N, C-alpha and C positions, 0 to 999 in steps of 0.2 A: 503493500499500500504505499510505501514511501515514495516510490517512483511516480505514482499518480499524484501525490501531494506536490512533489518536486515539480512535475510538469505544470500543475495548476498554479503554483507560486511563480514559476518563470514566466508563464505566458497569459495568464488570465487577464492581466490588465491590458496587454496589446490587443488581445481577441475582444475584450470588452470595448475598447475604443473603436475597433474596426466595426463592431456590430453598432454602436451608437452612430457611427458615420453613414451606415447605410440604412438604419431604421429611424434615426432621428427621435428616438424614444428610449430614455434611460431605464425605465422599469421593464420594458419589453426586452431590452438589451440584456439584462440581468438574467431574465427567464431563458433567453436564447443562449447565453453563456453556459448556464447549467446543462441545457440540453446538448450544446457543443461539446462539452466535456464527457457527457455520458457516452455520446457516440464516439468519441475519440477513444475512450477506454475500451469499447467494444471492438473498435476497429485497429487498434495498436498493432495487432498481429499482422495487418495488410499494409502496414507503413513500409514502403521500400526504400526510403531515403533519397528519392529523386529530387525532393525539394527540402528546404528546411522545415523543422517541426512547426515554426511559427506559420510559415505558408501553408502547411498541411492543416493546421488548425483553423486558419483563416477560411480555407476552402471548405471545411466541414461547417464552419459557421455560416458561410454564404448558402449552403445547402439547407442549413436549418432555417434560415431566413426565408428561402423560397418555399420551403414546406409549409411555413407559417402563413405566407401569402395565399398559398393554394388553399389552405384551410379556411381562409377568410373570404376566398373568392366564391361568389354564389355559382351554383351549378347551372349550366346552360340548358335551355330548353332546345327542342329542335327548331323552334322558331328563332331563337337567337343564333343557333348554329346556321341556319340558312339565310341569315341577314345578307350575305354576299350574293344570294341568288334572287332576292326580292327587292323591289324598290321601296324607298321610304314613302309611306303614305301620310298624308295629312289626316289628323283625327276626324276631320268632317268630310273626308272624301271615301265614301262607302265603296265606290266602284275599285279604287286601287286597293282597298282593304281586302275586298273579296278575291281580287286577283292574287294578292300576297298569301291569303289563306289557301288558295287553290295550289300555289307553287309549293308552299310548305307542305300541304297534305300529300301532294304527289311525290315530293322528295322523301317523305316518311315512308310512303309505300315502296318507292324504289330501293331505299336503304335496306328495308326488310327482306328483299329479295336477294340480297347479297349473302355471301357466307358470313356467318357470326363474327369470325375474327375480322373481316373487312369493316362490318358496321361498327364494331368495338374500337378497332383502330381509328376510324375516322372520327368517332365521337370523342374518344380520349385526347386526340390531337386538337379538336376543337376546344376542349376544356384546357388546353395549355400544357398537357403532359409532354414530356420529352419523348424522344423515340426510344430511349433506352427503357424508360418506365412503361411505354406501350409494350415493348418486346417482352419485358418481364411479366406484365399483366396477362398478355395474350400467349405467352409460351413459345414465342418465335424469336428469331434473332433480330438484332437491331436494323440490319440492312433489309430483312423481310418486312419489319414494321414501316420502314420508309417507303418501300415498294408498294405495300398493300394499300397505305394511306394514300399515297399519290395516285395510284390507279383507280381507287375508289372515288376520290375527289374529281379526277378528270372524267370518269365514266359518268358521274352524277350530273356534272356540268354538261357534258355532251348530250346526255339523254334528256335533260330538260330543254336544251337548245333544240333538239330534233323534234321534240313534242311541242315546241313553240311556246314554251313557258318562259324563256328568257332569251335575252339577245347577247351577243359577244362574238 
């Protein structure tokens, strides 16, 4: 346990300052600092020494901060997801709203016809997950996650265009 205490004593102030610089919130930075060192303890066996310990800890801190942001981020609905495929409608424009609803409904139907991994990869990417996280969730390689998501997105756009739902 002395090694962990020494690690904390040597680097906690630097990591805390780094977290404060990216969060702009001292209380949150304290919480994230604790989580950073917990993760570091769990991952210490994987430290290869390619970078300094301080750099390694700041990298972990950045990932902890990103995870915190994801927790705070509201989940996207299909309608939010498809924002790029439908035009913005004025609240008092029922015709445009009806068109948008039709495009969103058709896109939902189309996505459900794909393999589950394709739909899942597409939705996870739209929610801001990295390809590494998508790969882990779907049980595929990172390059496969990139390929599946790209092909699904391209297929959805082309299909909607062919059906006259969107221009481009």
